[in-house]
N, C-alpha and C positions, 0 to 999 in steps of 0.2 A: 475507336475512340471511347466507346462505352466501357470496354474492358479496362482501359487505363483509369477511367473515372471510378469504376467499381473497385479496382485494386487500390487506388489512392484512398478511397473512403474506408475500406477495410483496414488498411495500414494506419490511418489516422485514429480509428477507434481502438485498435489494439495497442497503439503507442501510449495511450493515456492510462490504461489499466495494467497492473502487474500483480502477479501472485507469486509468493515465495514458497519454498518447500515446507514451511511450518504452518501453512494454511492462512496466512494473513493476505488480505487483498488491499491494494492501494490504488486510489484514484488521484492522480496529480499529487502523489505523496512524496515526502522527503525520502532520501535513500534509506532502505530498511535497516541496515546495520547501524547507521548513526542514530536513527530514531529509536531503535531498541536500546542502544547503549545509554542514550540520554534518559529514556523512560525508566530504565532499571535504576539509575542514580536517583531520579526524581521520586519514584515510588518506593525506593529502597527494597525492591523485590522484582523478580523476573516474571511475575504473573499476578493476577488479582484484579479487582475492579479499578483501583487507582492506576495500575500499569496500563490496563486496556483503555482507560479514559485518556491517558497521556498519548498512547499510540494513535487513538482516534483524532486527537488534536493535531497530529502530524500527518494525517491522511490515511492511516492504516486501520482496518477493521478485521476482526476474526469472525468467520461465519459461525453462527450458533448451532 
């Protein structure tokens, strides 16, 4: 029984966080590709402070 509870807890914790191959980490974030596309349009650039602020508003952060 303890094994099932431990496995369930591990699964629940890993299901909330995701990391993509570009180094962005999301906690309960919007899907990465749609967030990136929207932020590129909003910031008018694929990188920079405004782009990163937009991504953060959608649940994504890039490790420093």
